[in-house]
N, CA and C atoms as an extended XYZ file, in Angstrom:
615
Properties=species:S:1:pos:R:3:atomname:S:1:resname:S:1:resid:I:1 pbc="F F F"
N         0.920       -1.262        0.139 N   MET     1
C        -0.008       -0.005       -0.128 CA  MET     1
C         1.109        1.309       -0.079 C   MET     1
N         0.583        2.254       -0.862 N   ASN     2
C         1.366        3.620       -1.040 CA  ASN     2
C         0.538        4.566       -0.385 C   ASN     2
N         1.295        5.164        0.842 N   LEU     3
C         0.257        6.070        1.650 CA  LEU     3
C         0.057        7.449        0.676 C   LEU     3
N         1.165        7.503       -0.026 N   VAL     4
C         1.167        9.019       -1.167 CA  VAL     4
C        -0.382        8.704       -1.977 C   VAL     4
N        -0.461        7.484       -2.471 N   ARG     5
C        -1.784        7.256       -3.006 CA  ARG     5
C        -3.111        7.236       -2.292 C   ARG     5
N        -2.825        6.818       -1.233 N   ASP     6
C        -4.040        5.749       -0.515 CA  ASP     6
C        -4.758        7.029        0.278 C   ASP     6
N        -4.155        8.054        0.918 N   LEU     7
C        -4.634        8.991        1.830 CA  LEU     7
C        -4.992       10.333        1.230 C   LEU     7
N        -6.044       10.684        1.125 N   PRO     8
C        -6.538       12.038        0.633 CA  PRO     8
C        -5.791       13.119        0.950 C   PRO     8
N        -6.436       14.371        0.729 N   PRO     9
C        -5.749       15.564        1.072 CA  PRO     9
C        -6.149       15.722        2.486 C   PRO     9
N        -5.487       15.937        3.260 N   ILE    10
C        -5.972       16.680        5.053 CA  ILE    10
C        -5.644       17.763        5.167 C   ILE    10
N        -6.400       19.021        5.755 N   LYS    11
C        -6.141       19.794        6.523 CA  LYS    11
C        -6.102       19.438        7.988 C   LYS    11
N        -5.199       20.354        8.584 N   PRO    12
C        -3.772       20.985        8.166 CA  PRO    12
C        -2.887       20.289        7.299 C   PRO    12
N        -1.756       21.174        6.595 N   ASN    13
C        -0.886       20.488        5.675 CA  ASN    13
C        -0.290       19.131        6.641 C   ASN    13
N        -0.591       18.178        5.679 N   LEU    14
C         0.234       16.820        6.215 CA  LEU    14
C         1.003       15.924        4.969 C   LEU    14
N         1.986       16.282        4.944 N   PRO    15
C         2.938       15.858        3.910 CA  PRO    15
C         3.067       14.381        4.100 C   PRO    15
N         3.576       13.433        2.823 N   ARG    16
C         3.780       12.610        2.524 CA  ARG    16
C         4.965       12.391        1.840 C   ARG    16
N         5.976       11.581        2.279 N   VAL    17
C         7.324       11.636        1.555 CA  VAL    17
C         7.672       10.348        1.630 C   VAL    17
N         8.633        9.952        0.671 N   THR    18
C         9.181        8.536        0.207 CA  THR    18
C        10.550        8.479        0.546 C   THR    18
N        11.220        9.717        0.725 N   ASP    19
C        12.652        9.664        0.927 CA  ASP    19
C        12.679       10.623        2.245 C   ASP    19
N        13.414        9.783        3.497 N   PRO    20
C        13.755        9.939        4.497 CA  PRO    20
C        14.504       11.498        4.430 C   PRO    20
N        15.004       11.686        4.198 N   ALA    21
C        15.622       12.872        3.908 CA  ALA    21
C        14.710       14.243        3.455 C   ALA    21
N        13.603       13.985        3.333 N   ASP    22
C        12.231       15.021        3.138 CA  ASP    22
C        11.703       15.135        4.342 C   ASP    22
N        12.078       14.115        4.919 N   LEU    23
C        11.322       14.551        6.326 CA  LEU    23
C        11.801       15.880        7.279 C   LEU    23
N        12.923       16.593        6.949 N   THR    24
C        12.803       18.005        7.335 CA  THR    24
C        11.458       18.871        7.132 C   THR    24
N        10.591       18.392        6.171 N   VAL    25
C         9.899       19.399        6.025 CA  VAL    25
C         8.839       19.314        7.464 C   VAL    25
N         9.065       18.566        8.442 N   LEU    26
C         8.393       19.021        9.577 CA  LEU    26
C         8.858       19.956       10.421 C   LEU    26
N         9.962       20.762       10.319 N   THR    27
C        10.286       21.907       10.914 CA  THR    27
C         9.556       23.060       10.158 C   THR    27
N         9.013       23.081        9.288 N   ALA    28
C         8.034       23.994        8.567 CA  ALA    28
C         6.865       24.561        9.375 C   ALA    28
N         6.635       25.821        9.748 N   PRO    29
C         5.728       26.268       10.818 CA  PRO    29
C         4.458       25.560       10.486 C   PRO    29
N         4.069       25.327        9.290 N   ASP    30
C         2.604       25.053        8.899 CA  ASP    30
C         2.619       23.307        9.391 C   ASP    30
N         3.316       22.398        9.240 N   CYS    31
C         3.347       21.488        9.005 CA  CYS    31
C         3.448       20.524       10.653 C   CYS    31
N         2.056       20.122       10.974 N   PRO    32
C         2.411       19.438       12.177 CA  PRO    32
C         2.575       18.165       12.538 C   PRO    32
N         2.777       17.239       11.134 N   ALA    33
C         3.210       15.996       10.901 CA  ALA    33
C         3.797       15.785        9.719 C   ALA    33
N         4.092       14.828        9.543 N   ALA    34
C         4.909       14.021        8.120 CA  ALA    34
C         4.709       12.553        8.431 C   ALA    34
N         4.370       11.929        7.312 N   ILE    35
C         4.483       10.482        7.026 CA  ILE    35
C         5.704       10.124        6.192 C   ILE    35
N         6.492        9.318        6.351 N   TRP    36
C         7.081        8.749        5.713 CA  TRP    36
C         6.547        7.426        5.209 C   TRP    36
N         6.173        7.477        3.976 N   SER    37
C         5.141        6.432        2.965 CA  SER    37
C         6.540        4.793        2.875 C   SER    37
N         6.453        4.226        3.581 N   ARG    38
C         7.235        2.931        3.471 CA  ARG    38
C         6.742        1.602        4.454 C   ARG    38
N         7.239        0.569        3.905 N   GLN    39
C         6.249       -0.563        4.281 CA  GLN    39
C         7.897       -1.558        4.777 C   GLN    39
N         7.538       -2.582        5.599 N   HIS    40
C         8.437       -3.702        6.012 CA  HIS    40
C         7.951       -4.449        5.126 C   HIS    40
N         8.961       -5.444        5.088 N   SER    41
C         9.046       -6.720        4.171 CA  SER    41
C         7.745       -7.654        4.698 C   SER    41
N         7.177       -8.060        3.352 N   LYS    42
C         6.046       -9.104        3.507 CA  LYS    42
C         6.654       -9.897        4.521 C   LYS    42
N         7.563      -10.977        4.160 N   ALA    43
C         8.165      -11.655        5.399 CA  ALA    43
C         7.967      -11.350        6.957 C   ALA    43
N         8.313       -9.986        7.250 N   LEU    44
C         8.577       -9.531        8.788 CA  LEU    44
C         7.155       -9.433        9.068 C   LEU    44
N         6.162       -8.885        7.932 N   ALA    45
C         4.947       -8.389        8.527 CA  ALA    45
C         4.217       -9.860        8.641 C   ALA    45
N         4.465      -10.786        8.191 N   VAL    46
C         4.018      -12.473        8.425 CA  VAL    46
C         4.052      -13.130        9.404 C   VAL    46
N         5.306      -13.011        9.842 N   TRP    47
C         6.207      -13.262       11.010 CA  TRP    47
C         5.579      -12.803       11.945 C   TRP    47
N         5.287      -11.413       12.131 N   LEU    48
C         4.935      -10.721       13.263 CA  LEU    48
C         3.548      -11.104       13.682 C   LEU    48
N         2.744      -11.128       12.438 N   ASP    49
C         1.225      -11.523       12.944 CA  ASP    49
C         0.916      -13.075       13.078 C   ASP    49
N         1.934      -13.603       13.059 N   GLN    50
C         2.057      -15.482       13.539 CA  GLN    50
C         2.520      -15.286       14.801 C   GLN    50
N         2.837      -14.575       15.451 N   LEU    51
C         3.733      -14.487       16.624 CA  LEU    51
C         2.603      -14.017       18.016 C   LEU    51
N         2.468      -15.156       18.762 N   PRO    52
C         1.801      -14.918       19.834 CA  PRO    52
C         1.751      -13.536       20.463 C   PRO    52
N         0.873      -12.904       21.028 N   ALA    53
C         1.021      -11.735       21.653 CA  ALA    53
C         2.432      -11.777       22.882 C   ALA    53
N         2.188      -12.996       23.704 N   SER    54
C         3.272      -12.948       24.775 CA  SER    54
C         5.040      -12.924       24.179 C   SER    54
N         4.653      -13.396       22.902 N   GLN    55
C         6.281      -13.316       22.261 CA  GLN    55
C         6.440      -11.962       21.513 C   GLN    55
N         5.985      -11.086       21.641 N   LEU    56
C         6.180       -9.824       20.852 CA  LEU    56
C         6.836       -8.953       21.890 C   LEU    56
N         7.882       -8.131       21.617 N   PRO    57
C         8.626       -7.302       22.691 CA  PRO    57
C         8.233       -6.166       23.102 C   PRO    57
N         8.364       -6.137       24.395 N   ARG    58
C         7.545       -4.812       25.137 CA  ARG    58
C         9.110       -4.235       25.580 C   ARG    58
N         9.161       -2.853       25.703 N   TRP    59
C        10.093       -2.187       26.342 CA  TRP    59
C         9.918       -0.749       26.494 C   TRP    59
N        10.590       -0.258       27.241 N   ARG    60
C        10.029        1.615       27.430 CA  ARG    60
C        11.507        1.881       28.608 C   ARG    60
N        12.072        2.774       27.750 N   GLU    61
C        13.730        2.717       28.155 CA  GLU    61
C        14.360        4.172       27.529 C   GLU    61
N        14.725        4.999       28.122 N   ILE    62
C        15.926        6.092       27.536 CA  ILE    62
C        16.965        5.449       27.076 C   ILE    62
N        17.680        5.692       26.006 N   VAL    63
C        18.603        4.705       25.515 CA  VAL    63
C        19.310        5.897       24.612 C   VAL    63
N        20.786        5.582       24.325 N   ALA    64
C        21.548        6.243       23.508 CA  ALA    64
C        21.269        5.640       22.071 C   ALA    64
N        20.961        6.371       21.021 N   VAL    65
C        20.496        6.327       19.974 CA  VAL    65
C        21.637        4.926       19.374 C   VAL    65
N        22.600        4.874       19.496 N   GLU    66
C        23.404        3.789       19.117 CA  GLU    66
C        23.203        2.616       19.792 C   GLU    66
N        22.605        2.561       20.697 N   GLU    67
C        22.060        1.495       21.568 CA  GLU    67
C        20.788        0.747       21.166 C   GLU    67
N        19.796        1.386       20.574 N   VAL    68
C        18.636        1.217       20.074 CA  VAL    68
C        18.468       -0.514       19.592 C   VAL    68
N        19.296       -1.121       19.079 N   SER    69
C        19.229       -2.363       18.617 CA  SER    69
C        19.374       -3.527       19.735 C   SER    69
N        20.331       -3.047       20.613 N   ASP    70
C        20.731       -3.652       21.901 CA  ASP    70
C        19.445       -3.855       23.068 C   ASP    70
N        18.719       -2.439       22.931 N   ALA    71
C        17.965       -2.681       23.693 CA  ALA    71
C        16.813       -3.531       23.317 C   ALA    71
N        16.258       -3.427       21.545 N   VAL    72
C        15.269       -4.509       21.226 CA  VAL    72
C        15.985       -5.934       20.960 C   VAL    72
N        17.071       -5.822       21.077 N   CYS    73
C        17.356       -7.554       21.256 CA  CYS    73
C        17.209       -8.065       22.828 C   CYS    73
N        17.148       -6.869       23.794 N   ASP    74
C        17.218       -7.434       24.874 CA  ASP    74
C        15.691       -7.636       25.250 C   ASP    74
N        14.686       -6.688       24.969 N   ALA    75
C        13.427       -6.779       24.504 CA  ALA    75
C        12.771       -8.057       24.297 C   ALA    75
N        13.485       -8.717       23.005 N   CYS    76
C        12.953       -9.670       22.441 CA  CYS    76
C        13.452      -10.979       23.225 C   CYS    76
N        14.511      -10.890       23.745 N   ALA    77
C        15.209      -12.069       24.837 CA  ALA    77
C        13.898      -11.975       25.827 C   ALA    77
N        13.610      -11.242       26.326 N   GLU    78
C        12.923      -11.142       27.186 CA  GLU    78
C        11.423      -11.764       27.097 C   GLU    78
N        11.105      -11.201       25.922 N   ALA    79
C         9.785      -12.056       25.616 CA  ALA    79
C         9.786      -13.144       24.915 C   ALA    79
N        11.106      -13.873       24.513 N   GLY    80
C        10.791      -14.922       24.197 CA  GLY    80
C        10.755      -14.647       22.608 C   GLY    80
N        11.005      -13.975       22.142 N   THR    81
C        10.868      -13.716       20.575 CA  THR    81
C        11.672      -14.572       19.671 C   THR    81
N        11.351      -15.543       18.867 N   PRO    82
C        12.104      -16.353       18.504 CA  PRO    82
C        13.183      -15.700       17.455 C   PRO    82
N        14.439      -16.409       17.755 N   GLU    83
C        15.533      -15.713       16.784 CA  GLU    83
C        15.486      -16.276       15.185 C   GLU    83
N        16.191      -15.539       14.428 N   GLY    84
C        16.175      -15.856       13.355 CA  GLY    84
C        16.180      -14.633       12.264 C   GLY    84
N        16.124      -14.543       10.848 N   ALA    85
C        16.072      -13.598       10.071 CA  ALA    85
C        15.320      -12.271       10.295 C   ALA    85
N        13.823      -13.074       10.689 N   GLU    86
C        13.132      -11.890       10.505 CA  GLU    86
C        13.036      -11.159       12.132 C   GLU    86
N        13.463      -11.621       13.110 N   ARG    87
C        13.550      -10.618       14.520 CA  ARG    87
C        15.228      -10.187       14.094 C   ARG    87
N        15.756      -10.404       13.187 N   ASP    88
C        17.040       -9.584       12.716 CA  ASP    88
C        16.845       -8.459       12.207 C   ASP    88
N        15.806       -8.549       11.282 N   GLU    89
C        15.153       -7.553       10.260 CA  GLU    89
C        14.452       -6.665       11.207 C   GLU    89
N        13.935       -7.094       12.005 N   LEU    90
C        12.972       -6.155       12.854 CA  LEU    90
C        13.843       -5.114       13.723 C   LEU    90
N        15.051       -5.859       14.299 N   ILE    91
C        15.577       -5.072       15.103 CA  ILE    91
C        16.681       -4.020       14.070 C   ILE    91
N        17.087       -4.480       13.067 N   THR    92
C        17.632       -3.545       12.110 CA  THR    92
C        16.578       -2.297       11.798 C   THR    92
N        15.239       -2.515       11.525 N   GLU    93
C        14.417       -1.500       10.825 CA  GLU    93
C        14.372       -0.610       12.075 C   GLU    93
N        14.190       -1.187       13.555 N   ILE    94
C        14.057       -0.104       14.284 CA  ILE    94
C        15.440        0.744       14.761 C   ILE    94
N        16.460        0.152       14.421 N   GLN    95
C        17.750        0.903       14.922 CA  GLN    95
C        17.695        1.927       13.624 C   GLN    95
N        17.359        1.587       12.416 N   MET    96
C        17.034        2.441       11.340 CA  MET    96
C        16.137        3.556       11.654 C   MET    96
N        14.925        3.341       12.100 N   LEU    97
C        14.157        4.538       12.535 CA  LEU    97
C        14.553        5.483       13.766 C   LEU    97
N        15.412        4.938       14.374 N   ALA    98
C        15.705        5.495       15.713 CA  ALA    98
C        17.046        6.597       15.082 C   ALA    98
N        17.869        6.342       14.178 N   ASP    99
C        19.062        6.858       13.569 CA  ASP    99
C        18.101        8.144       12.742 C   ASP    99
N        17.483        8.170       12.067 N   THR   100
C        16.645        9.025       11.155 CA  THR   100
C        16.066        9.816       12.116 C   THR   100
N        14.796        9.414       13.152 N   PHE   101
C        14.532       10.365       13.937 CA  PHE   101
C        15.583       11.122       14.770 C   PHE   101
N        16.520       10.481       15.236 N   ALA   102
C        17.587       11.489       15.850 CA  ALA   102
C        18.285       12.442       15.168 C   ALA   102
N        18.586       12.165       13.993 N   ALA   103
C        19.245       12.864       13.377 CA  ALA   103
C        18.396       14.026       12.840 C   ALA   103
N        17.043       13.797       12.580 N   LEU   104
C        16.070       15.042       12.273 CA  LEU   104
C        15.862       15.916       13.701 C   LEU   104
N        15.923       15.449       14.822 N   MET   105
C        15.867       15.587       16.301 CA  MET   105
C        16.765       16.517       16.811 C   MET   105
N        18.218       16.037       15.931 N   LYS   106
C        19.270       16.446       16.730 CA  LYS   106
C        19.215       16.033       17.679 C   LYS   106
N        19.404       14.862       18.348 N   VAL   107
C        19.633       14.358       19.759 CA  VAL   107
C        20.600       12.922       19.443 C   VAL   107
N        21.080       12.582       20.884 N   SER   108
C        22.074       11.644       20.923 CA  SER   108
C        21.628       10.164       21.454 C   SER   108
N        19.909       10.742       22.256 N   ALA   109
C        19.275        9.504       22.921 CA  ALA   109
C        17.779       10.164       23.017 C   ALA   109
N        17.023        8.729       22.863 N   VAL   110
C        15.710        8.797       22.758 CA  VAL   110
C        14.767        7.752       23.675 C   VAL   110
N        13.717        8.178       23.984 N   LEU   111
C        12.917        7.351       24.765 CA  LEU   111
C        12.437        6.241       23.557 C   LEU   111
N        12.665        4.980       24.078 N   LEU   112
C        12.010        3.844       23.173 CA  LEU   112
C        11.180        3.434       23.589 C   LEU   112
N         9.807        2.969       22.940 N   ARG   113
C         8.654        2.408       23.537 CA  ARG   113
C         8.313        1.511       22.415 C   ARG   113
N         8.112       -0.041       22.998 N   LEU   114
C         7.699       -0.926       22.343 CA  LEU   114
C         6.282       -1.312       23.096 C   LEU   114
N         5.001       -0.673       22.673 N   ASP   115
C         3.743       -1.179       23.201 CA  ASP   115
C         3.051       -2.524       22.332 C   ASP   115
N         2.699       -3.510       23.038 N   VAL   116
C         1.856       -4.438       22.773 CA  VAL   116
C         0.326       -4.240       22.850 C   VAL   116
N        -0.364       -3.964       22.548 N   ILE   117
C        -1.513       -3.279       22.629 CA  ILE   117
C        -3.037       -4.443       22.223 C   ILE   117
N        -3.717       -4.684       23.213 N   THR   118
C        -4.996       -5.373       22.988 CA  THR   118
C        -6.100       -4.940       23.222 C   THR   118
N        -5.834       -3.637       23.887 N   SER   119
C        -7.110       -2.996       24.017 CA  SER   119
C        -7.505       -1.509       23.729 C   SER   119
N        -8.198       -0.911       24.229 N   ASN   120
C        -8.021        0.716       23.630 CA  ASN   120
C        -7.389        1.467       24.382 C   ASN   120
N        -6.304        1.436       23.597 N   ALA   121
C        -5.325        2.857       24.455 CA  ALA   121
C        -5.223        3.940       23.704 C   ALA   121
N        -5.399        5.023       24.601 N   CYS   122
C        -4.992        6.322       24.032 CA  CYS   122
C        -6.192        6.236       23.168 C   CYS   122
N        -7.651        6.018       23.138 N   LYS   123
C        -8.660        6.194       22.007 CA  LYS   123
C        -9.152        7.471       21.835 C   LYS   123
N        -8.891        8.248       22.745 N   ARG   124
C        -9.739        9.763       22.346 CA  ARG   124
C        -8.294       10.303       21.631 C   ARG   124
N        -8.839       11.136       20.457 N   PHE   125
C        -8.268       11.671       19.747 CA  PHE   125
C        -7.503       13.104       20.543 C   PHE   125
N        -5.955       13.754       20.510 N   HIS   126
C        -5.463       14.200       20.895 CA  HIS   126
C        -3.893       14.353       20.579 C   HIS   126
N        -3.140       15.541       21.202 N   ILE   127
C        -2.001       16.281       20.853 CA  ILE   127
C        -1.112       15.589       22.013 C   ILE   127
N        -0.197       14.890       21.587 N   ASP   128
C         0.810       14.539       23.019 CA  ASP   128
C         1.540       16.006       22.999 C   ASP   128
N         1.893       15.517       24.636 N   ALA   129
C         2.300       16.730       25.344 CA  ALA   129
C         4.288       16.241       25.168 C   ALA   129
N         4.784       16.687       24.112 N   VAL   130
C         6.029       16.398       23.851 CA  VAL   130
C         6.544       17.421       22.875 C   VAL   130
N         7.779       17.431       22.690 N   SER   131
C         8.348       18.283       21.163 CA  SER   131
C         8.025       17.689       20.028 C   SER   131
N         8.164       16.153       19.985 N   ALA   132
C         7.853       15.713       18.786 CA  ALA   132
C         7.742       14.019       19.054 C   ALA   132
N         7.053       13.377       18.270 N   ARG   133
C         6.995       11.797       18.339 CA  ARG   133
C         7.241       11.008       17.346 C   ARG   133
N         7.928        9.946       17.055 N   LEU   134
C         7.788        9.019       15.862 CA  LEU   134
C         6.645        7.695       16.727 C   LEU   134
N         5.912        7.565       15.672 N   ILE   135
C         4.881        6.045       15.743 CA  ILE   135
C         5.104        5.461       14.785 C   ILE   135
N         5.262        4.284       14.913 N   CYS   136
C         5.203        3.310       13.719 CA  CYS   136
C         4.287        1.946       14.119 C   CYS   136
N         3.187        1.649       13.416 N   THR   137
C         2.867        0.516       13.825 CA  THR   137
C         3.424       -1.008       12.850 C   THR   137
N         4.052       -1.842       14.069 N   LEU   138
C         4.811       -2.962       12.934 CA  LEU   138
C         3.467       -3.796       13.186 C   LEU   138
N         2.491       -4.012       14.281 N   ARG   139
C         1.754       -4.977       13.410 CA  ARG   139
C         0.245       -4.301       14.052 C   ARG   139
N        -0.793       -4.688       13.062 N   GLY   140
C        -2.058       -4.346       13.359 CA  GLY   140
C        -2.272       -3.080       12.830 C   GLY   140
N        -3.559       -2.487       13.057 N   THR   141
C        -3.861       -1.266       12.292 CA  THR   141
C        -3.579        0.022       13.003 C   THR   141
N        -3.239        0.884       11.860 N   GLY   142
C        -2.030        2.032       12.518 CA  GLY   142
C        -2.799        3.231       12.978 C   GLY   142
N        -2.191        4.141       13.188 N   THR   143
C        -2.397        5.360       14.146 CA  THR   143
C        -3.511        5.853       13.347 C   THR   143
N        -4.487        6.431       13.953 N   GLN   144
C        -5.620        7.134       13.336 CA  GLN   144
C        -5.582        8.760       13.343 C   GLN   144
N        -5.770        9.546       12.409 N   LEU   145
C        -5.446       10.869       12.326 CA  LEU   145
C        -6.916       11.744       12.132 C   LEU   145
N        -7.074       13.043       12.212 N   VAL   146
C        -8.135       13.656       12.031 CA  VAL   146
C        -7.946       15.491       12.251 C   VAL   146
N        -8.446       16.224       11.341 N   ALA   147
C        -7.961       17.366       11.580 CA  ALA   147
C        -9.258       17.798       12.951 C   ALA   147
N        -8.679       18.614       13.662 N   ALA   148
C        -9.541       19.268       14.792 CA  ALA   148
C       -10.987       19.516       14.433 C   ALA   148
N       -11.132       20.351       13.492 N   GLU   149
C       -12.441       20.796       13.279 CA  GLU   149
C       -13.076       19.679       12.776 C   GLU   149
N       -12.817       18.298       12.526 N   SER   150
C       -13.444       16.908       12.010 CA  SER   150
C       -13.734       15.988       12.856 C   SER   150
N       -13.054       16.345       14.248 N   ALA   151
C       -13.110       15.363       15.241 CA  ALA   151
C       -14.130       14.701       15.270 C   ALA   151
N       -15.394       15.212       15.156 N   GLY   152
C       -16.539       14.446       15.273 CA  GLY   152
C       -17.077       13.536       14.234 C   GLY   152
N       -16.495       13.711       13.166 N   ASP   153
C       -17.083       12.763       11.787 CA  ASP   153
C       -16.039       11.777       11.425 C   ASP   153
N       -16.830       10.409       11.665 N   PRO   154
C       -15.773        9.367       11.471 CA  PRO   154
C       -15.196        9.178       10.204 C   PRO   154
N       -16.014        9.812        9.009 N   GLY   155
C       -15.764        9.568        7.887 CA  GLY   155
C       -14.747       10.337        7.499 C   GLY   155
N       -14.233       11.450        8.425 N   ALA   156
C       -12.869       12.221        8.192 CA  ALA   156
C       -11.606       11.430        9.024 C   ALA   156
N       -11.984       10.066        9.637 N   VAL   157
C       -10.808       10.047       10.022 CA  VAL   157
C        -9.709        9.191        9.339 C   VAL   157
N        -8.657        9.336        9.345 N   LEU   158
C        -7.454        8.518        8.139 CA  LEU   158
C        -6.893        7.724        9.226 C   LEU   158
N        -6.535        6.404        8.373 N   THR   159
C        -5.524        5.867        9.381 CA  THR   159
C        -4.107        5.229        8.189 C   THR   159
N        -3.297        5.693        9.411 N   VAL   160
C        -1.882        5.645        8.429 CA  VAL   160
C        -1.380        4.169        8.613 C   VAL   160
N        -0.451        3.722        7.195 N   SER   161
C        -0.668        2.284        6.984 CA  SER   161
C         0.642        1.605        7.721 C   SER   161
N         0.058        0.351        7.974 N   ARG   162
C         1.207        0.047        9.127 CA  ARG   162
C         2.710        0.316        8.254 C   ARG   162
N         3.610        0.064        9.283 N   GLY   163
C         4.918       -0.031        8.461 CA  GLY   163
C         5.356        1.511        7.925 C   GLY   163
N         4.550        2.288        8.068 N   SER   164
C         4.707        4.021        7.622 CA  SER   164
C         4.897        4.609        8.752 C   SER   164
N         5.999        5.329        9.322 N   PRO   165
C         6.335        5.826       10.384 CA  PRO   165
C         5.719        7.341       10.427 C   PRO   165
N         4.855        8.111       11.544 N   ILE   166
C         4.232        9.260       11.115 CA  ILE   166
C         4.905       10.097       12.554 C   ILE   166
N         5.472       11.277       11.995 N   LEU   167
C         6.343       12.356       12.898 CA  LEU   167
C         5.833       13.450       13.392 C   LEU   167
N         5.055       13.308       14.615 N   LEU   168
C         3.890       14.378       14.798 CA  LEU   168
C         4.867       15.498       15.720 C   LEU   168
N         4.498       16.433       15.763 N   LYS   169
C         4.774       17.581       16.478 CA  LYS   169
C         3.764       17.345       18.001 C   LYS   169
N         4.255       18.155       19.053 N   GLY   170
C         3.584       18.121       20.105 CA  GLY   170
C         3.457       19.039       20.486 C   GLY   170
N         2.776       19.519       21.938 N   THR   171
C         2.550       20.818       22.190 CA  THR   171
C         3.768       21.368       23.256 C   THR   171
N         4.838       20.636       23.009 N   LEU   172
C         6.148       21.379       23.450 CA  LEU   172
C         6.893       21.907       22.095 C   LEU   172
N         6.616       21.530       20.816 N   TRP   173
C         7.340       22.059       19.684 CA  TRP   173
C         7.492       23.554       20.058 C   TRP   173
N         9.119       23.913       20.240 N   PRO   174
C         9.023       25.352       20.449 CA  PRO   174
C         8.346       26.200       19.260 C   PRO   174
N         8.005       27.497       19.748 N   ASP   175
C         7.071       28.382       18.952 CA  ASP   175
C         6.053       27.987       17.912 C   ASP   175
N         5.777       26.896       18.196 N   ALA   176
C         4.521       26.085       16.811 CA  ALA   176
C         2.967       26.652       17.557 C   ALA   176
N         2.457       26.908       16.407 N   PRO   177
C         1.022       27.483       16.805 CA  PRO   177
C         0.324       25.873       16.891 C   PRO   177
N        -1.007       26.040       17.192 N   ALA   178
C        -1.904       24.927       17.572 CA  ALA   178
C        -2.219       23.939       16.059 C   ALA   178
N        -1.503       22.796       16.396 N   SER   179
C        -1.416       22.095       15.146 CA  SER   179
C        -2.854       22.102       14.371 C   SER   179
N        -3.949       21.404       15.128 N   GLY   180
C        -5.045       21.475       14.304 CA  GLY   180
C        -5.018       19.863       13.944 C   GLY   180
N        -4.113       19.115       14.058 N   LEU   181
C        -4.135       17.855       13.658 CA  LEU   181
C        -4.089       16.850       14.941 C   LEU   181
N        -4.814       15.653       15.311 N   LEU   182
C        -5.163       15.109       16.107 CA  LEU   182
C        -4.959       13.645       16.008 C   LEU   182
N        -4.698       13.040       16.782 N   HIS   183
C        -4.489       11.545       16.445 CA  HIS   183
C        -4.856       10.527       17.898 C   HIS   183
N        -4.990        9.262       17.189 N   ARG   184
C        -5.320        8.501       18.401 CA  ARG   184
C        -4.682        6.959       18.253 C   ARG   184
N        -5.087        6.019       19.106 N   SER   185
C        -4.655        4.740       18.877 CA  SER   185
C        -6.028        4.354       18.077 C   SER   185
N        -6.166        3.177       17.384 N   PRO   186
C        -7.855        2.888       16.984 CA  PRO   186
C        -8.313        1.921       18.009 C   PRO   186
N        -9.369        2.008       18.387 N   PRO   187
C       -10.024        1.277       19.424 CA  PRO   187
C       -10.396       -0.132       18.787 C   PRO   187
N        -9.731       -1.048       19.500 N   ILE   188
C        -9.805       -2.518       19.251 CA  ILE   188
C       -10.338       -3.314       20.328 C   ILE   188
N       -10.584       -2.807       21.303 N   GLU   189
C       -11.294       -3.864       22.647 CA  GLU   189
C       -12.499       -5.111       21.830 C   GLU   189
N       -12.066       -5.921       22.548 N   GLY   190
C       -13.177       -7.111       21.845 CA  GLY   190
C       -12.978       -7.628       20.658 C   GLY   190
N       -12.058       -7.022       19.759 N   THR   191
C       -12.047       -7.627       18.474 CA  THR   191
C       -10.850       -8.735       18.879 C   THR   191
N       -10.282       -9.052       19.714 N   GLY   192
C        -9.222       -9.781       19.378 CA  GLY   192
C        -7.643       -9.629       18.710 C   GLY   192
N        -8.039       -8.625       18.094 N   LYS   193
C        -6.632       -7.906       17.404 CA  LYS   193
C        -5.152       -7.483       18.488 C   LYS   193
N        -4.318       -8.118       17.902 N   THR   194
C        -3.428       -7.042       18.692 CA  THR   194
C        -1.946       -6.529       17.738 C   THR   194
N        -1.697       -5.257       18.320 N   ARG   195
C        -0.960       -4.305       17.899 CA  ARG   195
C         0.146       -4.061       18.361 C   ARG   195
N         1.610       -4.183       17.564 N   LEU   196
C         2.409       -3.741       18.344 CA  LEU   196
C         3.337       -2.489       17.777 C   LEU   196
N         3.468       -1.424       18.385 N   VAL   197
C         3.455        0.030       18.071 CA  VAL   197
C         4.865        0.649       18.731 C   VAL   197
N         5.564        0.819       17.770 N   LEU   198
C         6.672        1.557       18.050 CA  LEU   198
C         6.741        3.082       18.285 C   LEU   198
N         7.457        3.808       19.634 N   VAL   199
C         7.537        5.079       19.636 CA  VAL   199
C         9.038        5.864       20.245 C   VAL   199
N         9.027        6.682       19.440 N   PHE   200
C        10.419        7.536       19.761 CA  PHE   200
C         9.875        8.734       20.363 C   PHE   200
N        10.453        9.198       21.396 N   ASP   201
C        10.485       10.619       21.759 CA  ASP   201
C        11.734       11.188       21.965 C   ASP   201
N        12.120       12.407       21.480 N   PRO   202
C        13.343       12.941       21.942 CA  PRO   202
C        13.871       13.040       23.218 C   PRO   202
N        15.032       12.771       23.533 N   VAL   203
C        15.466       13.238       24.695 CA  VAL   203
C        16.887       14.181       24.169 C   VAL   203
N        16.542       15.370       25.167 N   PHE   204
C        17.556       16.643       25.188 CA  PHE   204
C        18.469       16.689       26.087 C   PHE   204
N        19.763       17.089       25.521 N   ASP   205
C        20.475       17.284       26.810 CA  ASP   205
C        20.083       18.561       27.720 C   ASP   205
């Protein structure tokens, strides 16, 4: 699925890029978020979907950017995530996303979160109380977006594709006006579905 094609325009301005170098668009005053339109491999997606929730990695820790892969490896070991090519690919992908986000935010450390979600987490549309955040759904339904003025209209809700990171400005972004773009975790309680969500927040010195 190509997010550049599949998501219709939304106000406020929401760029979709295919080259990570273009994520610098996030620094524009009128840009509340940017989506990096990409996918992880089909083999990784199938492997993640087949894992029981108990074997999906969970983690929350502030880590140096270059040590993200080590932290994810520890998370996998703790959860009993099976070793193999797909686990290695997952670790490599998360490290790559950490490197990209940290370079954009000019930080040397991040708050790494790997959340396994089986209920309604953050089901209300909101803006995070952070400077910026990267969210990438690795398994399950992606993050949902809506313009603030359309928050009551179910037909206006857009869902970010699995594997496509979205970078969002938060309320602590310096000199930022109210973004007008809200997001939430999709409500999945009672569906039997499981989501694996990667989140990075910048950690400033």
